[in-house]
N, C-alpha and C positions, 0 to 999 in steps of 0.2 A: 531749979523746980520741975519735977516728971510729974505729968499728970496720968495718977490713974485709971485704967480703961474701967471702970467702974459698969454693972449692969443696966443700971439708967442713964449712965452717959454714953455706952454704945446705943442704946435703944433709939436718945437723942439726935445723936450722928447719923442713924438710919433715917430716920423720918427727915433731919435735914436735909442729906444728899437726895432723899427721894426727892421732896418737896422742891428743893432747887433745879434739880434734873425734870421735873415737871413742868419749871416754870420756864428754863431755857425752851424745851420743847416747846411751850406755847409761843414762844417769841420766833425760833424757826421755822415753823411751820409754816406760815404765811407768805414769807417770801420763798422757800421750797414750794410752796404751790402756785405763786405765779412766775417763777420760775421754770418748771417742768410746763407750766400752758402754756408759755411764751413758744416751747418748740413743739407744743401741739397742730394735729389737724386742725383746718377752722370746723370742719363738718362735724368731729367727733367731739370738739369741746364745744361746743354751740347746744350741743345735746345732751353733754354731760351736767350732772350736777355732783354738790359735793368736793371735797378735796381733790386733787388731782396731786397723785404720787409719784407717777413717771408721764412721760409724754405721754397722749393720748395718738393714737393710730402711728403712724407711722412720723418720725421726728421730721421736724421741717423748719426752717429759717424765715418761711415765708412770710411772715408777718413782720419779722426785721427790714423784710427786703423792703415791705411797702413803708415801715416807716422812714425808713435809713433812704427810700428812692426821694425824698422831698430833697431838692436842689438848696436850702435854706438850713436844712441839719448840721453841715460844718460850719455855715459862718455864725448861725446858731449859738454853737460847741464855743467856738472862738470868741464871740460875744460874752458869754457866761463865764469861760473864764478870764475875761476882760473884768468885766463885774464884780467877782469872786476875787480876785487878786487886788486891784486898785481899792474895789470899795472896803473889801476887811483891811488892809494896810492902813488905810485913810480911818475905818470906824476905830481899828485898835491903839493909832496915834492919838486921836482924839479924846478917845475912853482912858487910856493910859493918863495923860496928861490932865484932865477932868478928876478922875480918879483919885491923882498924885496932891493937887490942890486941895479938893473936899479935905482929904485924908490926914493934912497938918494941922496940928493945933494950935500954931503960929497964926495961921488964917485966919482973922476977927469974925468974920461973916458966913464961915465957911456953913452953920446952920442955918443962914435965912436963906442962903444958896440951894442947902439939901430940902429946904421947904418948896422952894418953887420948883426944881427940879422934879422933885418926889408928884408936885402937884401935875403936871405932863401927864402920869403915867394913870390919871383918873379922869381927865379933862383934857381935849386938845379943839383947835379948831373945825377940823374937820375936813371935806375931801372938798370940799369948791373952794375956803381961803386957800387952803393949801397947794390947789392948782392954780389960783390967781396969782399967788407970792411966788411957785415958780416959774410962771409965765412972765411976770413983770420984770422978772430977776434975768432973763435972756435964758432961762436953761429951756422951755420948750423944745423938745426933739434934739437932746444932747444928752449924750451917754451920763453925764452930771448930773442930770434930773433923776437918774435911779440910783444914784451914790450917795449926792448930797442929804437929801432931803430927812434919809433914815440912819443915818449915820451911827449916830449915836443911840444905845439902847439905856435907858435908865435903870432897868433891872440890871444888863451888864455893869452899869455904872456902879452901881451901889455894890454889886459883888466883889467887883473889885477896888473899890474904896474899902471896903471891910479888911480884903486880903491886905492891904496896903497898910494897915493899923495895925495889924498882927507882925509888925516888923517892928524890933526893938529901937525905940529911941535912944538907946546910946550909940547904936553906930552909926544914925544922922548925927548926933553930936558929935562923936570922934572924928567924924569927917567933916563936919566943919570948923573943928578944930586944926586941921590938916590941910585948911584951906578951899575944901570942895562947895563950889557953887549947889542952886537947886538942880541945875539940868544935869551935874555931875553926882548929884545923891541920887534921882530918880533914875537916871539910866545906868548906872554903874553899883548902886548898891540894890536900891528898892526893887527894881524889876529883874534882877537875876533872883532876887532870892521868893518871889513870888509868880516864878514860870508855870508853877502848877496851874494855878488860876487865869494866869492868861491864855495857857494854853486850852482852858475849856471856854474861855469868853473869845478866843480866835475860833474854836468850832462852832460855840454858837453865831457869830457872826459868820462863819466861811458856809453852810448849814442854808441860814435864813436866805443869805442873799443867791444861792443855788436855786433854792424853791420858789424862788420870786418872780409872777409874773407879774403881779397887777399893777405895781408903777409903773413899767414897761407899756402896759396897754395903752394909761393913762396919758402918760406923757410923750411918747414916742408915734411918730408917724414914720417914718425911714426904717421898711420893712430889713434893712443890710444893719441896721441897731438892733433888729429883737434878740434876746437871749433865747437859749434852746428852751426854758419852760412854756414859753410863749410861742414858740414853733411848733411843740407836739399837743400845745392844747390847739392851735390852729388845725393840725392834721387830724384829731379825733373828730372837733366839728364839722371839718369837710368830711369824714366818712361818714358822720351822720346826716351831713347835707343832700351824700349823694344817695342815699337810703329813699330819699324822701323826692328824689327830682329825676331818679334813673327808670328804665324802663322795669317790666318787669323781673326778667329774667338779671338786669345788674342788680335791681334791687336784692333779691335773693343772694346772690351772692355779696353785696354789700352788709346783709345784714349776718351770713354766716363768719365774714373776716371783720368784721365790727370789734366782739368782742376778744380774738386774738389780737389787732391792732391795741387794744387797750392794753394789755398783759405787758406788750413789747413795749410799750410805751414808756410803762411804769419803771421795766428792766433799762433801759435805754435813761431815762432820766437820774437815776438813784445808783446806776452801778457806779461812777465814778468816785461820788462821793463815800459810796460805804467802801472803798477801795482804800481810801485817806484815812477814813473815821480809825483802824487799827492802830496808826504810828502815834495819834496820840490817845488815844484811849487811856493809858495809864493814867495819865495825869487827871482823869474824869472826876472819879470820885475825891482824891484828895484836892483839887484845884474847889469843885463846890462846899466840902465842907470848911476848908479854910477861911473862905470866903463867905460862910454863911453861917457860923458859930456865935459870931459877937456884931453886933453894929450897932 
């Protein structure tokens, strides 16, 4: 069936494309502003107000030099890569297993467990009890203290459980007739058919772990285990501290560089995850819809 381009449809398409173009521009402008500002001269950037459309003054990478000159930057990147890879792997395995169990109608107590699990979305023990549990388990100042306590997100578990429930039961019954056990059904049938939702959940976990710094600040004291976000936070705080404790000339220079350093810090912290996002973006809309329509 070929849709005729009636005048009303043409007008609708014009407004639709104009609205989507404007919406895309609204999303792109802040990113462009930060990138252009990060290559600007500190003195000109400090005096400037409004959006930055092009590098102000002579394009420079001085701000990146300040940020990357920290001896802990490479260590922070390596630690963050470890936390993202290992943490996302652990979270996905636990979430897939939990979602599979809670999606099976043969599991008699699944509604009771769902009620208990959903309860934790509204109430939790708090920071101090969680800290005491981590310390008493011997995880304090361990990389696992950053990974284990927040390994499973209830929100992600519910989305994946709903996606698993969308898989036809006839496939599971056929597999059982062929002698497949629960592990085979889960990893050979359910998971491959739910790869769109799994890709979305994987993105949620990876981005969350990449941006996380607060658990590391609480549970880690060895600077060699600090993630990138915590290192960058210290760079910003150090820059502010220098402003308050240095001489008059140093204070003036630090104040000029402070705004530039903040923009460069944003780029350094977000660029890797922005490069990773396009590879699974195609699964994003489909995966969210599959896991959110029923439940």
